[in-house]
Steps between C-alpha positions, in 0.01 A plus 500: 500500500698294748613157397472175689677169440339272240224279647545659843210539743532876456477483119195274532340728758550802276290336226223435754540859624458620141172307482394642834561860394423477128158660542650798685391409853480219755158425647410315818390185316843481338665542840286217640606279209865578573450392860283196424742357246808597706654636184822598677539149638409343164788692345747431781489847654432630847163683519663842523720429198207480261369836623849645454517372142162658424622829647829482307311429178277802557804719574678379186192564291457847648858587412454360149178698462695822543709404198210476251406139574140380454241577773510308830255231390721411202861400456723554201485183287878455486531540878212260560664238279828546687323431829307204361821355355658492848290189558582195287424211734177334374377398848559851635324648198191287568502607865530868408216477247277330757573776753460780244164367388383467862597859578354652186161327532472561875277805448284321238614743231785491248616851419672577171841514670444160658394346169802650325740370764350149504501490120868601489594234755295228328641598161856481632456182704210327327714226350596392853149523639265328258671158489501489878124542528351185641837387634539730798509813283237767452139389516322504165253767622793739557628438149149552359473825699828616350382418150177698558698794640735507202210475256335804660807723458 
């Protein structure tokens, strides 16, 4: 898996790209959400850069798959934690979570891969997210949704 500088727009975009592809495909409603929220712009990227990061992620995962990695909808836990750990800025973490949630719920269905990814991100970053709720952080309904998702796994 390629590496990006810590807290870079590319590292942030890769986490959103993981959310986008965690169910194994990208549907039209997810594409509309990407456009509506200007996810590339939100992360400080040109529009084509986000698409390139998604493509690069898929290429990296395809190469890893040939070397006995988990199926496309899943990512090795150690590798996932490495990617999640590339982001340590609390404000950027909140932004990424907001974008990941928006992308994963765009089709009105949370697949197992999406739940697993969101749970891993919330578990890793939860200490930065919960105190910020109500003060410009994640809305309480997002945190409640996470808690329901974790309880169902």
